[in-house]
C-alpha positions as CSV (number, residue, x, y, z in Angstrom):
1,M,-7.4,-2.9,13.5
2,S,-5.2,-5.0,16.2
3,A,-1.7,-5.3,16.4
4,G,-0.9,-8.8,13.5
5,A,-2.6,-7.3,10.7
6,K,-2.4,-7.7,6.8
7,L,0.3,-5.7,5.6
8,L,0.3,-6.0,1.7
9,I,3.0,-3.7,-0.3
10,V,3.6,-3.5,-4.6
11,D,6.1,-2.1,-6.1
12,D,8.0,-3.7,-8.9
13,D,11.0,-2.7,-7.9
14,P,12.3,-5.4,-5.4
15,R,14.6,-3.0,-4.3
16,I,11.9,-0.9,-2.7
17,L,10.1,-3.9,-1.4
18,S,13.1,-5.3,-0.2
19,A,14.3,-1.9,1.8
20,L,10.0,-1.7,2.9
21,R,9.8,-5.2,4.1
22,R,13.3,-3.7,6.6
23,A,11.8,-0.3,7.2
24,L,8.8,-2.2,9.0
25,R,10.1,-5.4,10.5
26,R,9.9,-5.2,14.0
27,E,6.5,-2.9,13.3
28,P,3.6,-5.4,14.4
29,Y,2.2,-6.0,11.2
30,E,2.5,-9.7,8.6
31,I,3.3,-8.9,6.0
32,F,2.7,-10.1,2.4
33,T,4.2,-8.4,-1.1
34,A,3.6,-8.2,-4.4
35,E,5.8,-7.0,-7.5
36,S,2.9,-7.0,-9.9
37,T,-0.8,-5.7,-10.0
38,S,-2.2,-10.0,-10.8
39,E,0.5,-10.6,-7.8
40,A,-1.7,-8.5,-5.9
41,I,-5.1,-9.1,-6.9
42,R,-4.4,-13.4,-5.8
43,V,-3.0,-12.4,-2.5
44,L,-6.0,-10.1,-2.1
45,E,-8.5,-13.3,-3.1
46,T,-6.7,-15.4,-0.9
47,E,-5.8,-13.3,2.7
48,P,-7.7,-11.2,4.6
49,I,-5.7,-7.5,3.9
50,D,-6.0,-4.9,6.2
51,L,-3.8,-2.1,4.6
52,V,-2.7,-2.0,0.9
53,L,0.2,0.6,0.1
54,S,1.0,0.5,-3.4
55,D,3.6,2.1,-5.8
56,H,1.9,5.2,-7.5
57,M,3.5,4.5,-11.6
58,M,4.0,0.9,-11.9
59,P,4.5,-1.3,-15.7
60,G,0.9,-1.7,-17.3
61,T,-1.0,-0.1,-14.2
62,T,-1.0,2.7,-11.5
63,G,-2.2,2.1,-8.3
64,V,-4.7,4.3,-8.0
65,Q,-6.1,0.8,-10.6
66,L,-4.9,-0.9,-8.2
67,L,-6.7,0.8,-5.0
68,E,-9.7,0.5,-6.9
69,Q,-9.6,-2.9,-7.7
70,A,-8.0,-4.1,-3.6
71,A,-11.6,-1.8,-3.2
72,A,-13.4,-3.7,-4.5
73,L,-11.8,-7.6,-3.4
74,R,-11.7,-5.7,0.5
75,P,-13.6,-2.8,1.1
76,S,-12.5,-2.5,4.6
77,A,-8.4,-2.8,4.0
78,A,-6.8,0.9,4.7
79,R,-5.5,2.2,1.1
80,L,-2.9,4.3,0.7
81,L,-0.1,5.7,-2.3
82,I,2.9,5.6,-2.8
83,T,4.7,7.4,-5.4
84,G,8.7,8.5,-6.3
85,W,9.5,11.3,-9.6
86,G,7.3,13.9,-7.9
87,E,4.1,11.5,-10.0
88,S,0.9,13.3,-9.3
89,V,-2.2,11.7,-8.1
90,D,-5.3,12.9,-8.8
91,P,-7.4,14.7,-5.7
92,S,-10.5,13.2,-6.8
93,A,-9.0,9.3,-6.9
94,I,-7.5,10.2,-3.6
95,E,-11.5,11.5,-2.3
96,R,-12.9,8.6,-3.9
97,L,-11.2,5.9,-3.4
98,D,-10.8,7.3,0.6
99,I,-6.4,7.2,0.3
100,R,-5.1,7.7,3.6
101,A,-2.6,9.1,2.6
102,V,0.1,9.0,-0.6
103,I,3.9,8.7,0.9
104,D,6.4,10.3,-1.0
105,K,10.0,8.0,-2.2
106,P,12.3,8.7,-0.4
107,W,9.8,7.5,2.2
108,D,11.3,8.5,6.5
109,D,10.5,5.1,8.3
110,N,9.5,7.6,10.5
111,A,6.6,9.2,9.3
112,L,5.6,5.9,7.1
113,K,5.4,3.8,10.7
114,D,3.1,6.5,11.7
115,V,0.9,7.2,8.2
116,L,0.6,3.3,9.3
117,E,-0.7,3.1,12.4
118,R,-3.3,6.2,11.8
119,A,-4.8,4.1,8.8
120,C,-4.9,0.8,11.0
121,K,-6.8,3.0,13.2
122,G,-8.7,4.2,10.6
């Protein structure tokens, strides 16, 4: 994926979305955000998203469930999870969905940038 890759960030907390957008503001991504699974699906249906970074625990769904839908809609998009509160992610889901990284909250901005760059390269 080249400069200008389309990144979808999904988190039910608008403050987290704002912080992630701020952390990545100088990076070469076109950033889309969604506060719910339904918003994320609308973006995935209308935009050729290259990367999906989803919160793991959201009301009504999990990041894994969203990434399953993302894999069906945009199979070539790199999939990543961000988690807080020590939530565990089923290792079989990580393997099955080819989730490139699981990032802990709070995240380190430089480490996040590195993970996204690696995910872009495949």
